[in-house]
N, C-alpha and C positions, 0 to 999 in steps of 0.2 A: 324837477319833474323829468329832466332827462335822465339821470340816473336811476330813478324808479323805474321808467318805462324801458330802459336797457336791462336792467336787472330781470323784469318781467318777461322781456322778449328772449333773454338767454335761459331763462327757468323753462318756458314754454318750450323751446327747442330742444331741451335736454329731456324734458318728459316725453317728446316724440322721438326721441332717440335721434335727433339730426345734429350732426357735428358742426358747430360754429367755429370760426377761426380762420386766421391767414391761410390761405390755399384751400379752403374748405368750399362747399356749395354755397354756404351764406356766411356772410360777414357782418357781426354787429358792431358798430362804432370802432372800426379799425382803421388805421392810416392809409391813405391814398396818396400816395408819394409821386411828384412831379418827377417824371424820367429825366427831364431835362436839368434839373437843379435841387436845391436843397428844400424848398417848402413843400407843403403837404395840406391836405383836407381831410376831415373825418366824416364820412357820410354816416347816416344813421343805421341803414342797412343796404348791403350790396349784395347782391347775387350775379357773380362774375360771368356763370355760365349762360345767363339769360340776357345779359348785357343792360342790368338794370340798376339804379340806386333809387332807395326810398328817402325822402328827406322830411322829416316830421317837422311843422314849423306852426307857429302862430303868426307869423308874418304875414302881413295883409298883401304882398305882391312880390313873388318872386319870378323873373322873366328870364329868357333865354340869354341875355346880356348881365345877368345878375353876378359879380365877380365869383361867388360860391358855385354857381351853376356852370359858368365857364370852366372853373377849374376842374368840377368834377367831371366834365366831358372830355377835357383835354387829358387829365391825368389818367383816365381809365380806358383811354382810346376809343371814345365816343359812345359810353353808354347812356341809355335814355334814362332820363331823370323824372321821377313821380313825386309830385309835391303832395305830402298828406296833411291836411288841415281839419280842425273840426269843422262840421257843417256850418254851424253858426258863422263862422268865418266865411264861408263860400264854398267849403269842400274841397276835396282832393282834385286834382290835374295833372296832366303830362306836360312836359316842356318838350315843344318841338323844335328842333334847330332849323 
């Protein structure tokens, strides 16, 4: 499912003539490296200029202390995180530190 969603997002961005990739306005499934070490995370969508990361999930509960969310914020320099979930699972929500 992730591969399908990633492909669809990249296709849509290309159809809108929006450049995706490292150093671009939007990044789809690109490494977010820890500036202090060798580990990394891979956000689903990151818009660096807006300081926001979108994480698509079917997880029932991601909170500010979830390791992935902690790393997203730390590695990005404090980007806000929006959890995107199907409505049946409670819908989307933002993580407020």
